[in-house]
C-alpha positions as CSV (number, residue, x, y, z in Angstrom):
1,X,5.3,28.9,15.4
2,X,5.7,25.2,14.6
3,X,6.2,22.8,17.5
4,X,7.9,19.6,16.9
5,X,9.7,18.6,20.1
6,X,9.0,17.3,23.5
7,X,5.9,15.3,24.6
8,X,2.8,15.3,22.6
9,X,-0.1,17.4,23.7
10,X,-3.5,15.6,24.0
11,X,-6.4,17.7,22.8
12,X,-7.6,19.2,26.0
13,X,-10.9,20.8,25.2
14,X,-13.5,18.1,25.9
15,X,-11.2,15.3,24.6
16,X,-14.0,12.7,24.7
17,X,-16.7,15.0,23.4
18,X,-18.4,15.9,26.7
19,X,-17.4,17.4,30.1
20,X,-19.2,14.5,31.8
21,X,-16.4,12.2,30.7
22,X,-13.6,14.3,32.3
23,X,-10.1,15.2,31.1
24,X,-7.8,12.9,29.3
25,X,-5.3,12.8,32.1
26,X,-7.8,11.9,34.9
27,X,-6.6,9.3,37.5
28,X,-7.7,5.7,37.3
29,X,-9.6,6.1,40.6
30,X,-11.5,9.1,39.3
31,X,-12.2,7.3,36.0
32,X,-13.7,4.3,37.9
33,X,-15.9,6.5,40.0
34,X,-17.1,8.5,37.0
35,X,-17.8,5.3,35.1
36,X,-19.8,3.7,37.8
37,X,-21.9,6.8,38.4
38,X,-22.6,7.2,34.7
39,X,-23.4,3.5,34.0
40,X,-25.8,3.3,37.0
41,X,-27.5,6.5,36.1
42,X,-27.9,5.5,32.4
43,X,-29.1,2.0,33.5
44,X,-31.9,3.5,35.6
45,X,-32.8,6.0,33.0
46,X,-33.0,3.5,30.1
47,X,-35.2,1.1,32.2
48,X,-37.6,4.0,33.0
49,X,-37.8,4.8,29.2
50,X,-38.5,1.2,28.4
51,X,-41.2,1.0,31.1
52,X,-42.8,4.2,29.8
53,X,-42.9,2.7,26.3
54,X,-44.5,-0.5,27.6
55,X,-47.1,1.5,29.5
56,X,-48.0,3.6,26.5
57,X,-48.2,0.6,24.1
58,X,-50.2,-1.5,26.5
59,X,-52.7,1.2,27.5
60,X,-53.2,3.2,24.3
61,X,-52.0,1.2,21.3
62,X,-52.3,-2.5,21.1
63,X,-56.0,-3.4,21.2
64,X,-57.3,-6.4,23.2
65,X,-59.7,-7.2,26.0
66,X,-59.0,-5.5,29.3
67,X,-56.8,-7.3,31.7
68,X,-58.5,-9.1,34.6
69,X,-58.4,-7.7,38.1
70,X,-56.2,-10.6,39.2
71,X,-53.5,-9.8,36.5
72,X,-53.7,-6.1,37.3
73,X,-53.1,-6.8,41.0
74,X,-50.2,-9.0,40.1
75,X,-48.8,-6.3,37.8
76,X,-48.9,-3.7,40.6
77,X,-46.8,-6.0,42.7
78,X,-44.3,-7.8,40.5
79,X,-43.7,-5.2,37.8
80,X,-42.2,-2.6,40.2
81,X,-40.5,-5.4,42.1
82,X,-38.9,-6.8,38.9
83,X,-38.0,-3.3,37.8
84,X,-36.0,-2.8,41.0
85,X,-34.6,-6.3,40.7
86,X,-33.5,-5.6,37.1
87,X,-31.9,-2.2,38.0
88,X,-30.0,-3.7,41.0
89,X,-28.9,-6.8,39.3
90,X,-28.1,-5.0,36.1
91,X,-25.9,-2.4,37.9
92,X,-24.0,-5.1,39.9
93,X,-23.6,-7.4,36.9
94,X,-22.5,-4.5,34.6
95,X,-20.0,-3.3,37.2
96,X,-18.5,-6.8,37.6
97,X,-18.2,-7.2,33.8
98,X,-16.6,-3.8,33.4
99,X,-14.2,-4.3,36.3
100,X,-13.1,-7.7,35.0
101,X,-12.7,-6.6,31.4
102,X,-10.7,-3.5,32.3
103,X,-8.5,-4.9,35.0
104,X,-5.5,-3.6,32.9
105,X,-6.5,0.0,33.7
106,X,-6.0,-0.6,37.4
107,X,-2.7,-2.3,36.7
108,X,-1.7,1.0,34.9
109,X,-0.3,-0.7,31.8
110,X,-1.2,-0.7,28.1
111,X,-3.9,-3.1,27.0
112,X,-3.0,-6.1,24.9
113,X,-4.6,-6.7,21.6
114,X,-7.0,-9.2,23.2
115,X,-7.9,-6.7,26.0
116,X,-8.4,-4.0,23.4
117,X,-11.0,-6.1,21.6
118,X,-12.6,-7.1,24.9
119,X,-12.8,-3.5,26.0
120,X,-14.4,-2.3,22.8
121,X,-17.0,-5.1,23.0
122,X,-18.1,-3.8,26.4
123,X,-21.0,-1.7,25.1
124,X,-22.4,-4.8,23.3
125,X,-21.9,-7.0,26.3
126,X,-23.6,-4.6,28.7
127,X,-26.5,-4.2,26.3
128,X,-26.8,-8.0,26.2
129,X,-27.2,-7.9,30.0
130,X,-30.2,-5.6,29.4
131,X,-31.5,-8.0,26.9
132,X,-31.3,-10.9,29.3
133,X,-33.0,-9.0,32.1
134,X,-35.8,-7.8,29.8
135,X,-36.3,-11.3,28.3
136,X,-36.8,-12.5,31.8
137,X,-39.8,-10.1,32.3
138,X,-41.1,-10.9,28.8
139,X,-41.1,-14.7,29.6
140,X,-42.5,-14.2,33.1
141,X,-45.3,-11.7,32.2
142,X,-46.3,-13.7,29.1
143,X,-46.4,-17.0,31.0
144,X,-48.6,-15.5,33.8
145,X,-50.9,-13.9,31.3
146,X,-51.1,-17.0,29.2
147,X,-52.2,-19.0,32.3
148,X,-54.7,-16.4,33.6
149,X,-56.0,-14.7,30.4
150,X,-54.6,-16.5,27.3
151,X,-56.2,-14.0,24.8
152,X,-53.9,-11.2,26.1
153,X,-50.7,-13.2,26.1
154,X,-49.6,-12.0,22.7
155,X,-50.4,-8.4,23.6
156,X,-48.3,-8.5,26.7
157,X,-45.4,-10.2,25.0
158,X,-45.3,-7.7,22.1
159,X,-45.6,-4.6,24.3
160,X,-42.7,-5.7,26.7
161,X,-40.6,-6.9,23.7
162,X,-41.0,-3.5,22.0
163,X,-40.0,-1.8,25.3
164,X,-36.9,-4.0,25.4
165,X,-35.8,-3.0,21.9
166,X,-36.0,0.7,22.7
167,X,-34.3,0.2,26.0
168,X,-31.4,-1.8,24.6
169,X,-30.9,0.7,21.7
170,X,-30.7,3.7,24.0
171,X,-28.6,1.6,26.5
172,X,-26.0,0.8,23.8
173,X,-25.5,4.4,22.9
174,X,-25.3,5.7,26.4
175,X,-22.9,2.8,27.5
176,X,-20.7,3.5,24.5
177,X,-20.6,7.1,25.5
178,X,-19.7,6.4,29.1
179,X,-16.9,4.0,28.1
180,X,-15.1,6.5,25.8
181,X,-12.3,7.3,28.3
182,X,-11.6,3.5,28.8
183,X,-11.7,2.9,25.0
184,X,-9.2,5.7,24.6
185,X,-6.8,4.1,27.1
186,X,-7.2,0.7,25.3
187,X,-6.6,2.0,21.8
188,X,-3.9,4.6,22.7
189,X,-2.5,5.5,19.2
190,X,-3.7,2.3,17.5
191,X,-6.8,2.0,15.3
192,X,-9.8,-0.2,16.3
193,X,-9.1,-3.9,15.5
194,X,-10.7,-5.1,12.3
195,X,-11.8,-8.3,14.0
196,X,-14.3,-6.7,16.4
197,X,-17.9,-7.8,17.3
198,X,-19.0,-4.2,18.0
199,X,-21.5,-2.3,15.9
200,X,-20.0,-0.5,12.9
201,X,-21.7,2.7,11.6
202,X,-23.9,0.7,9.2
203,X,-25.1,-1.8,11.8
204,X,-25.6,1.0,14.3
205,X,-27.8,3.0,11.9
206,X,-29.9,0.0,11.1
207,X,-30.4,-0.8,14.8
208,X,-31.5,2.7,15.6
209,X,-33.8,2.8,12.7
210,X,-35.4,-0.4,14.0
211,X,-35.8,1.0,17.5
212,X,-36.9,4.5,16.6
213,X,-39.0,3.8,13.5
214,X,-39.7,0.2,12.9
215,X,-41.0,-0.6,16.4
216,X,-43.8,2.1,16.3
217,X,-44.7,1.3,12.7
218,X,-44.8,-2.4,13.6
219,X,-47.1,-1.5,16.4
220,X,-49.4,0.3,14.0
221,X,-49.4,-2.7,11.6
222,X,-50.2,-5.0,14.5
223,X,-53.1,-2.8,15.5
224,X,-54.4,-3.0,11.9
225,X,-54.0,-6.8,11.8
226,X,-55.9,-7.2,15.1
227,X,-58.6,-4.9,13.9
228,X,-59.0,-6.9,10.7
229,X,-59.0,-10.3,12.5
230,X,-61.0,-9.5,15.6
231,X,-62.9,-6.4,14.6
232,X,-64.4,-4.0,17.1
233,X,-61.8,-1.3,16.7
234,X,-63.6,2.0,16.4
235,X,-62.5,5.0,14.4
236,X,-61.8,6.9,17.6
237,X,-59.7,4.1,19.0
238,X,-57.8,3.9,15.7
239,X,-57.2,7.6,15.8
240,X,-55.8,7.4,19.3
241,X,-53.5,4.5,18.3
242,X,-52.2,6.5,15.4
243,X,-51.6,9.7,17.5
244,X,-49.9,7.7,20.3
245,X,-47.7,5.8,17.9
246,X,-46.8,8.9,16.1
247,X,-45.8,10.6,19.3
248,X,-43.7,7.6,20.3
249,X,-42.1,7.5,16.9
250,X,-41.3,11.2,17.0
251,X,-40.0,11.1,20.6
252,X,-38.0,7.9,20.4
253,X,-36.8,8.7,16.9
254,X,-35.6,12.1,18.1
255,X,-33.8,10.7,21.1
256,X,-32.1,7.9,19.2
257,X,-31.1,10.2,16.3
258,X,-29.7,12.8,18.8
259,X,-27.7,10.2,20.7
260,X,-26.5,8.6,17.4
261,X,-25.6,11.9,15.9
262,X,-23.6,12.8,19.0
263,X,-21.7,9.5,18.9
264,X,-20.7,10.3,15.3
265,X,-20.1,14.0,15.8
266,X,-17.8,13.6,18.8
267,X,-14.9,11.8,17.1
268,X,-15.3,13.9,13.9
269,X,-15.3,17.1,16.0
270,X,-12.1,16.0,17.8
271,X,-10.4,15.5,14.4
272,X,-11.7,18.9,13.2
273,X,-10.4,20.7,16.3
274,X,-7.1,19.0,16.0
275,X,-6.9,19.9,12.3
276,X,-7.5,23.6,13.3
277,X,-4.5,23.4,15.6
278,X,-2.4,21.8,12.8
279,X,-3.4,24.6,10.5
280,X,-2.1,27.1,13.2
281,X,1.3,25.4,13.2
282,X,0.9,23.2,16.3
283,X,2.1,19.8,15.2
284,X,2.7,18.5,18.6
285,X,-0.9,17.3,19.0
286,X,-2.7,14.0,19.6
287,X,-6.3,13.1,20.0
288,X,-7.7,10.2,22.1
289,X,-9.0,7.3,19.9
290,X,-12.2,6.4,21.7
291,X,-14.5,5.1,19.0
292,X,-14.7,1.4,18.1
293,X,-16.1,2.0,14.6
294,X,-14.7,3.4,11.4
295,X,-14.6,6.8,13.1
296,X,-11.9,5.4,15.5
297,X,-9.8,4.5,12.4
298,X,-10.3,8.2,11.4
299,X,-9.0,9.4,14.7
300,X,-6.0,7.0,14.7
301,X,-5.3,8.0,11.1
302,X,-5.2,11.6,12.2
303,X,-2.7,10.7,14.9
304,X,-0.5,8.9,12.4
305,X,-0.7,11.9,10.0
306,X,0.3,14.3,12.8
307,X,3.2,12.0,13.8
308,X,4.3,12.0,10.2
309,X,4.2,15.8,10.0
310,X,6.2,16.0,13.3
311,X,8.8,13.6,11.9
312,X,8.9,15.5,8.6
313,X,9.3,18.8,10.4
314,X,12.0,17.3,12.7
315,X,13.9,16.0,9.6
316,X,13.5,19.4,8.0
317,X,14.8,21.1,11.1
318,X,17.8,18.8,11.4
319,X,18.5,19.0,7.7
320,X,18.3,22.8,7.9
321,X,20.8,22.9,10.7
322,X,23.4,21.2,8.4
323,X,22.7,22.8,5.1
324,X,20.7,25.9,6.1
325,X,17.0,26.6,6.1
326,X,17.3,28.6,2.8
327,X,18.6,25.5,1.0
328,X,15.9,23.4,2.4
329,X,13.2,25.8,1.3
330,X,14.7,26.1,-2.2
331,X,15.1,22.3,-2.5
332,X,11.4,21.8,-1.6
333,X,9.9,24.6,-3.7
334,X,12.1,24.8,-6.8
335,X,14.4,22.8,-9.1
336,X,17.1,25.5,-9.4
337,X,19.7,23.8,-7.1
338,X,21.3,21.9,-10.0
339,X,23.6,24.8,-10.9
340,X,23.1,28.4,-12.1
341,X,25.0,31.7,-12.3
342,X,24.1,34.1,-9.6
343,X,25.4,37.5,-8.5
344,X,26.2,37.1,-4.8
345,X,28.2,38.6,-2.1
346,X,30.6,36.4,-0.2
347,X,31.8,36.9,3.4
348,X,34.7,34.8,4.7
349,X,35.6,35.0,8.4
350,X,38.6,33.2,9.9
351,X,40.0,33.1,13.5
352,X,43.4,34.5,14.1
353,X,45.9,32.1,15.8
354,X,43.6,29.2,16.1
355,X,46.4,26.7,16.3
356,X,47.9,28.5,19.3
357,X,44.5,28.7,20.9
358,X,44.1,24.9,20.5
359,X,47.5,24.2,22.1
360,X,47.1,26.6,25.0
361,X,43.5,25.6,26.1
362,X,41.8,22.3,27.0
363,X,39.8,20.8,24.1
364,X,36.4,21.5,25.8
365,X,37.3,25.1,26.2
366,X,38.4,25.3,22.6
367,X,35.1,23.8,21.4
368,X,33.2,26.3,23.7
369,X,35.1,29.2,22.2
370,X,34.4,28.1,18.6
371,X,30.7,27.7,19.4
372,X,30.5,31.2,20.8
373,X,32.4,32.5,17.7
374,X,30.1,30.7,15.3
375,X,27.0,31.8,17.2
376,X,27.9,35.4,16.6
377,X,28.7,34.7,12.9
378,X,25.4,32.9,12.3
379,X,23.4,35.6,14.2
380,X,24.7,38.5,12.0
381,X,24.6,36.6,8.7
382,X,21.0,35.5,9.3
383,X,20.0,39.0,10.4
384,X,21.0,40.3,7.0
385,X,19.4,37.5,5.1
386,X,22.5,35.6,4.3
387,X,23.2,31.9,4.3
388,X,26.1,30.3,6.3
389,X,27.3,27.8,3.7
390,X,29.9,25.9,5.7
391,X,32.1,25.8,8.7
392,X,35.6,24.8,8.0
393,X,37.5,24.3,11.3
394,X,37.8,27.8,12.6
395,X,36.6,29.6,9.5
396,X,33.1,30.1,8.0
397,X,31.8,31.0,4.5
398,X,28.6,33.0,4.2
399,X,26.7,33.8,1.0
400,X,24.3,36.6,0.4
401,X,22.0,36.2,-2.6
402,X,21.9,32.4,-3.0
403,X,20.0,30.2,-2.8
404,X,17.4,32.9,-1.8
405,X,17.7,36.1,-3.8
406,X,18.4,39.4,-2.1
407,X,17.7,42.9,-3.3
408,X,21.1,44.2,-2.2
409,X,23.4,41.3,-1.5
410,X,26.6,43.4,-1.4
411,X,25.1,45.9,1.1
412,X,23.9,43.0,3.3
413,X,27.3,41.3,3.3
414,X,29.1,44.6,4.2
415,X,26.7,45.4,7.0
416,X,27.1,41.9,8.4
417,X,30.9,42.3,8.2
418,X,30.8,45.6,10.2
419,X,28.5,44.1,12.8
420,X,30.7,41.0,13.1
421,X,33.7,43.1,13.8
422,X,32.0,45.1,16.5
423,X,30.4,42.1,18.2
424,X,33.6,40.0,18.1
425,X,35.5,42.8,19.7
426,X,32.9,43.3,22.4
427,X,31.8,39.7,23.1
428,X,34.8,37.6,22.2
429,X,37.9,39.7,23.2
430,X,40.0,36.6,23.8
431,X,39.9,35.8,20.0
432,X,40.1,37.9,16.9
433,X,39.2,37.1,13.4
434,X,39.9,38.4,9.9
435,X,36.9,39.1,7.7
436,X,36.9,39.5,3.9
437,X,33.9,40.6,1.8
438,X,33.6,40.4,-2.0
439,X,30.9,40.2,-4.6
440,X,30.5,38.9,-8.1
441,X,29.2,36.2,-10.4
442,X,29.5,32.6,-9.1
443,X,28.1,29.2,-10.0
444,X,25.6,28.2,-7.3
445,X,24.2,24.7,-7.0
446,X,24.5,21.2,-5.5
447,X,27.7,19.2,-6.0
448,X,28.6,15.7,-4.9
449,X,27.1,12.3,-5.5
450,X,23.5,11.1,-5.4
451,X,24.3,9.6,-2.0
452,X,25.8,12.8,-0.5
453,X,25.1,16.3,-1.9
454,X,26.1,19.7,-0.8
455,X,24.9,23.1,-1.9
456,X,27.8,25.6,-2.5
457,X,29.0,28.4,-4.7
458,X,32.1,28.2,-6.9
459,X,33.9,31.2,-8.4
460,X,36.5,33.9,-8.1
461,X,34.7,35.9,-5.5
462,X,34.9,33.0,-3.0
463,X,38.7,32.7,-3.4
464,X,39.1,36.5,-3.2
465,X,37.1,36.7,0.0
466,X,39.3,34.0,1.6
467,X,42.4,35.9,0.6
468,X,41.0,39.2,1.9
469,X,40.3,37.6,5.2
470,X,43.9,36.7,5.5
471,X,44.9,40.3,4.8
472,X,42.4,41.5,7.3
473,X,44.1,39.6,10.1
474,X,47.0,42.1,9.9
475,X,44.9,45.3,9.9
476,X,43.5,47.2,12.9
477,X,40.0,46.9,11.6
478,X,40.2,43.2,11.0
479,X,37.8,43.7,8.1
480,X,38.6,44.3,4.4
481,X,36.2,44.4,1.4
482,X,36.8,44.9,-2.3
483,X,36.0,48.4,-3.5
484,X,33.9,46.8,-6.3
485,X,31.6,45.3,-3.6
486,X,31.2,48.7,-2.0
487,X,30.3,50.2,-5.4
488,X,27.6,47.5,-5.8
489,X,26.1,48.2,-2.5
490,X,23.5,50.9,-1.9
491,X,24.6,54.5,-1.2
492,X,23.7,54.3,2.5
493,X,26.1,51.5,3.1
494,X,28.8,53.0,0.9
495,X,29.1,56.0,3.3
496,X,30.6,53.6,5.9
497,X,33.6,52.7,3.7
498,X,36.7,54.3,2.3
499,X,39.1,53.2,-0.4
500,X,42.3,51.4,0.7
501,X,45.4,50.1,-1.1
502,X,45.5,48.2,-4.4
503,X,46.8,44.7,-3.7
504,X,47.3,41.7,-6.0
505,X,46.1,38.8,-3.8
506,X,47.4,35.3,-4.1
507,X,45.8,33.3,-6.9
508,X,44.7,36.4,-8.9
509,X,46.6,38.1,-11.7
510,X,44.8,41.5,-11.5
511,X,45.1,43.8,-8.4
512,X,42.1,44.4,-6.2
513,X,41.1,47.8,-5.0
514,X,40.6,47.3,-1.2
515,X,38.0,49.1,1.0
516,X,38.1,49.4,4.8
517,X,35.4,50.6,7.2
518,X,35.4,54.3,8.3
């Protein structure tokens, strides 16, 4: 069943691609706590990864003379100290930057365009913090080594710089992951700004290629250069270097590719899941826009598409309430509304004494009575596959067989007439109505001007049904049909009718053989 009213439903199943990021409707306080925990955990984890890369490169890969005992003792002291310093300072610095750039979240208001751009740049800004901290240790370690053992200065600088590249690449992906809920709040239903200094898919791919593949290959090339210049690299040493670099390339390449793939798959999967719901008829759906690249534009584009579908369905629903859903379907699927001859059955129902009702009752009560009356009429007509063509004051015209064809339009109209008589007697005893039913060839189509069209039927059966409803007001059954209509109906329905008088109704030259229900 299509939904097109009320508030939009945000995609609830892992709206940001992971249970770690929480639901879409989490409180601002919970979002802050979750964000701090994730950013701190990821910061410690990426520094450990970078330290491991530096250790492997320094010990197993880049050749050079052994470090002096003095440098080794210094490393055992200042490397762990600086690592702790970097983790603490990085966590505090990152928290300050995030808090300042996302102050609009705590104020519980939409982000401005400037704040949107600032929020989406956060992964890059936080990664630059990592760059600054790692450059500090690059400069410090290289300077100390250059003073105490100059021949190893390049080796130290290269190993720590390689670790920095790997750390920053992983940090960018994990930070972008942790900030998805904040990015979703910033973007809401809008697309990522075009003027954005965040990495797009192309730049992101190149960066991760550099971190996962280029760095290990560069290390291998550097080893070859050192071996050619300085010599003294044995075949065993070269084999170890190749095996270690291969392991680093495989491990880091796998990690970066997995993280990068997840960053791409998450927004695509959110669109796919939402499209599945759209296909099931649930139009009242919206997905969070949490990606700052072209994939965010895809998510925002889906939300615009869903909004357009909801608007189209709403217009179709409102349009159908005025002209009938059958006319809407025919107008959208065929070009047969311009005018054609059709065999149809016509049911005309008119309240008895409506003028007196209007004078004896308050206006609100009269409207309420008419709505109850027309509700019964629409129920029974629709139940038999008919189409309520128009309401005219206290009367209604229903058509069976146009615009949608019916196998037995005459039988459907007669059954609807009998059901209407019964229900009006039981459910609306304070008002009675005359019902006339006829069948025949009419011209069915749209009439009017290009600015205002109406689907209707024109022909003698319409006039005859209106006249029969007038006659029916003065009969006990309150229902009269033409005998020709009963003859056109199936044998099962014909058993419920018997012939009546022959009457020449107003506007016709030939008499009509009447039929009344048994």
